[in-house]
C-alpha positions in Angstrom: 0.0 0.0 0.0 1.2 3.5 -0.8 1.8 5.7 2.2 0.9 8.8 0.1 -2.5 10.1 0.9 -4.8 10.4 -2.1 -7.9 12.5 -2.1 -10.9 11.3 -4.1 -13.7 14.0 -4.1 -17.2 12.6 -4.4 -19.1 14.3 -7.2 -22.3 13.2 -5.5 -21.9 16.6 -3.7 -21.1 18.6 -6.8 -23.5 20.9 -8.7 -25.1 18.5 -11.2 -26.1 21.4 -13.5 -22.4 22.0 -14.2 -20.9 18.6 -13.5 -18.2 18.9 -16.3 -17.0 22.2 -14.9 -16.9 20.7 -11.4 -14.7 17.9 -12.5 -12.3 20.3 -14.3 -12.2 22.4 -11.2 -11.4 19.4 -9.0 -8.4 18.5 -11.3 -7.1 22.0 -11.0 -7.6 21.9 -7.2 -5.3 18.9 -6.9 -7.7 16.0 -6.6 -6.0 12.6 -7.1 -9.1 10.7 -8.1 -12.6 11.6 -9.0 -15.0 9.4 -6.9 -18.2 8.5 -8.8 -21.0 7.0 -6.8 -23.4 4.9 -8.9 -26.7 3.9 -7.2 -29.6 1.9 -8.6 -32.5 2.6 -6.3 -32.5 -1.2 -5.6 -29.2 -2.2 -3.9 -29.3 1.2 -2.1 -32.3 3.6 -1.7 -31.2 6.3 -4.2 -30.6 6.8 -7.9 -27.6 8.6 -9.3 -25.8 8.5 -12.6 -25.2 5.9 -15.3 -22.4 5.1 -17.8 -23.5 7.8 -20.3 -22.7 10.6 -17.8 -19.3 9.1 -17.1 -18.6 8.8 -20.8 -19.3 12.6 -21.2 -17.1 13.5 -18.3 -14.2 11.2 -19.4 -12.6 13.6 -22.0 -12.5 16.5 -19.5 -9.8 15.0 -17.2 -7.0 12.5 -17.1 -7.6 11.9 -13.4 -8.4 8.4 -12.2 -12.2 7.7 -12.3 -12.8 5.9 -9.0 -16.2 4.3 -9.7 -18.2 2.9 -6.8 -21.0 0.6 -8.0 -23.8 0.3 -5.5 -25.9 -1.7 -8.0 -27.2 -5.3 -8.1 -26.7 -7.6 -10.0 -23.4 -5.8 -10.6 -22.0 -8.1 -13.3 -24.5 -6.9 -15.8 -23.0 -3.4 -15.8 -19.2 -3.9 -15.5 -18.6 -3.8 -19.3 -20.7 -0.6 -19.7 -18.9 1.3 -16.9 -15.5 0.0 -18.2 -16.3 1.3 -21.7 -17.5 4.6 -20.3 -14.1 5.3 -18.8 -13.9 3.9 -15.2 -10.3 3.2 -14.0 -11.2 1.5 -10.7 -14.4 -0.4 -10.4 -15.5 -1.1 -6.8 -18.4 -3.5 -6.0 -20.1 -4.9 -2.9 -19.8 -8.6 -2.2 -23.6 -8.7 -1.5 -24.3 -7.5 -5.0 -23.0 -10.6 -6.8 -23.7 -14.3 -6.5 -20.0 -15.0 -7.3 -17.4 -12.6 -5.9 -14.5 -14.4 -7.7 -16.3 -14.2 -11.1 -17.0 -10.4 -10.6 -13.3 -9.8 -9.9 -12.5 -11.7 -13.1 -14.9 -9.7 -15.1 -13.4 -6.4 -14.0 -9.8 -7.6 -14.6 -10.9 -8.9 -18.0 -11.8 -5.3 -18.9 -8.3 -4.2 -17.8 -9.6 -2.2 -14.8 -8.4 -2.1 -11.2 -10.7 -4.0 -8.8 -12.1 -2.5 -5.7 -14.3 -4.3 -3.1 -16.4 -2.5 -0.6 -17.7 -3.3 2.9 -20.8 -1.5 4.3 -20.6 -0.6 8.0 -22.3 -3.9 9.0 -20.6 -6.1 6.5 -18.1 -8.6 8.0 -14.5 -8.6 7.0 -14.8 -12.4 6.5 -16.9 -11.7 3.4 -13.9 -10.6 1.5 -10.9 -12.0 3.4 -10.1 -14.8 0.9 -10.2 -12.4 -2.1 -7.9 -9.6 -0.6 -4.8 -10.7 -2.6 -6.8 -10.4 -5.9 -8.0 -6.8 -5.5 -6.3 -3.3 -5.8 -8.5 -1.4 -3.4 -10.7 -2.0 -0.3 -13.3 0.6 0.3 -14.6 0.8 3.9 -17.9 2.6 4.1 -18.1 4.8 7.1 -21.9 5.5 6.5 -24.7 3.3 5.2 -24.4 3.6 1.4 -27.2 5.4 -0.4 -27.1 9.1 0.5 -24.5 11.9 0.8 -24.1 14.1 3.9 -24.4 11.4 6.6 -22.5 11.4 9.8 -19.2 9.4 10.1 -19.5 6.1 12.0 -16.2 5.8 14.0 -17.0 2.1 14.8 -15.7 1.2 11.3 -12.2 2.2 12.2 -11.5 -1.1 13.9 -12.4 -2.9 10.6 -10.1 -0.5 8.8 -7.2 -1.4 11.2 -7.9 -5.1 10.7 -7.8 -4.7 6.9 -4.5 -2.8 7.2 -3.0 -5.6 9.4 -3.9 -8.3 6.8 -2.5 -6.3 4.0 0.8 -5.6 5.9 1.1 -9.2 7.0 0.7 -10.4 3.4 3.0 -7.6 2.1 0.4 -6.6 -0.5 0.2 -3.3 -2.3 -3.5 -2.5 -1.8 -5.1 0.9 -1.2 -7.5 1.3 1.7 -10.2 3.8 0.9 -12.7 5.3 3.4 -15.9 6.9 2.4 -18.7 8.5 4.3 -19.0 11.6 6.5 -15.3 12.4 6.2 -14.4 15.9 7.4 -11.4 17.9 8.6 -11.7 16.5 12.2 -12.1 12.8 11.6 -9.9 12.3 8.5 -6.8 12.0 10.7 -8.3 9.1 12.7 -9.2 7.4 9.3 -5.6 7.8 8.2 -4.2 6.5 11.6 -6.4 3.4 11.1 -4.8 2.7 7.8 -6.8 4.5 5.1 -4.7 6.1 2.4 -7.5 7.1 0.0 -9.9 9.7 1.5 -13.3 10.2 -0.1 -15.1 13.4 0.8 -18.0 15.2 -0.8 -19.8 17.8 1.4 -16.6 18.9 3.1 -14.7 19.5 -0.2 -17.6 21.3 -1.9 -19.0 23.3 0.9 -16.4 24.2 3.5 -14.4 27.5 3.3 -16.9 28.9 0.8 -16.3 26.0 -1.6 -12.5 26.6 -1.9 -11.7 23.2 -3.4 -8.0 23.5 -3.4 -7.9 24.6 0.3 -10.3 21.8 1.4 -8.4 19.1 -0.5 -5.1 20.4 1.0 -6.5 20.3 4.6 -7.9 16.7 4.1 -4.5 15.6 2.8 -2.4 17.1 5.6 -4.7 16.9 8.7 
């Protein structure tokens, strides 16, 4: 795992009427990734964007598109999101009947594989697949809506994931997503996270000064 902290702003909190401009502004502000939350109104209780939107955003930036699929059955959509321009495709183990097959499908498309755990999801669900993925996303809120409050109880799970990765000497990013702000980002990093997802804090704090907010999250 890289020790460098990467910031992945969630465009769920962006102004959707000027999404392209928001993505360009995030690149200028020093974002490492662009975090794209895809929800289907079925696996989680909300609807967001599909592959066509990602396809339109793709030419606007060379930044890594960090696409978090909260959709089920997830296998049906992997090809579409790959073609649209995703670089990392993250799925939930509960969204597929065959975790191993889903990993294979993402790899076949030449994309990096992420696997995500909801706050109540047990680490055992993914433990035997850890050496086959590039990123583990720990949800620090229940997936489905932006603006929720950070759940500190997931930090223990984050530490356990870090211990497993270190013990196996794997190079895997640990991403944390949900309610991350200037105060709690340091405890997320101490627990082992090196990719920080943040939406509301990046877009709304300090009068929406993206560069300043990304900088604070990176160094706090």
